[in-house]
C-alpha angles and dihedrals in degrees: 000000000000093000091045090056092051091050090048091051093050091047092051093050092046097042098052114112114280107243093181125228110335095184116044118189118246117248108292094013124117119234114271112269119227124193111211114200116193133132094219113086091202091056091044091054094046094048092044091053092047092050094045089052087055091057098259130133110234133210121178139204130183101201144015097270093051090045092054091050092048093050090053096044102035104033094212121206092221140010128220103196130189112221095218114057126167120276114238106241092192091062097239098158116238094030088081095057119120123221093267092056091048092051091049092047092053092047090050089053086059088239105162098213110121117228134217115199121212135191141163087229116074103203124156087226091059091050091050092048090049091054091046089051090055099256117157094210147006125218127189120222132271085057119208110230094222092050091047094052093043092050092050093046090050093051093047089048091052090045093053092047091051092048091048093051092055094057 
C-alpha cells in the first residue's frame, strides 16, 4: 500500500496538464533555481520533472544536512520543503531537522529565498507552523502540477514586485 501511494503521487504530479513555463527569465537572466527537499526519491523525481517543464532549474536534497549544504552552495531562488524529513539515527546534528526547522534556519540566515512547505498530511497545525517558519505557501501531497507551477509563479511575481518597489 505504501509503495502504491508513492507511485500514485508521482503519477498525479507527472500526469497533470502541462501549462508550460509560467515564469520566463528576462533577457540575460538565468532560470530561477528551486531547491526541492524531500526524503522520497520518487517524489523528488516527479517534482523535479514538473518544475523543469515549467522552465525552472532544479536542485534536490534528501535530508536536512544535504539541504543546508545545497542552500550554501547553490543559492536557490526558492525552496520546496517537505515537512517530514528522516531523523538522523547516527546523531549528526542537522540531519535530524524537520522541514519547519530548515525553513527557520534559512530565514535566520537572512537568505531571501521564499519557501513553500509540503506534506501528505493536511493539518491546520502544519499550516500554522509553516507560516511561523516563514513559508509563503503550503501544498498537500499529491501535488497537482498546475497548482504547483501557479503557486511558484505567483510567489516569484510577488517577490519581483517587492524587490522592484525597494529600488
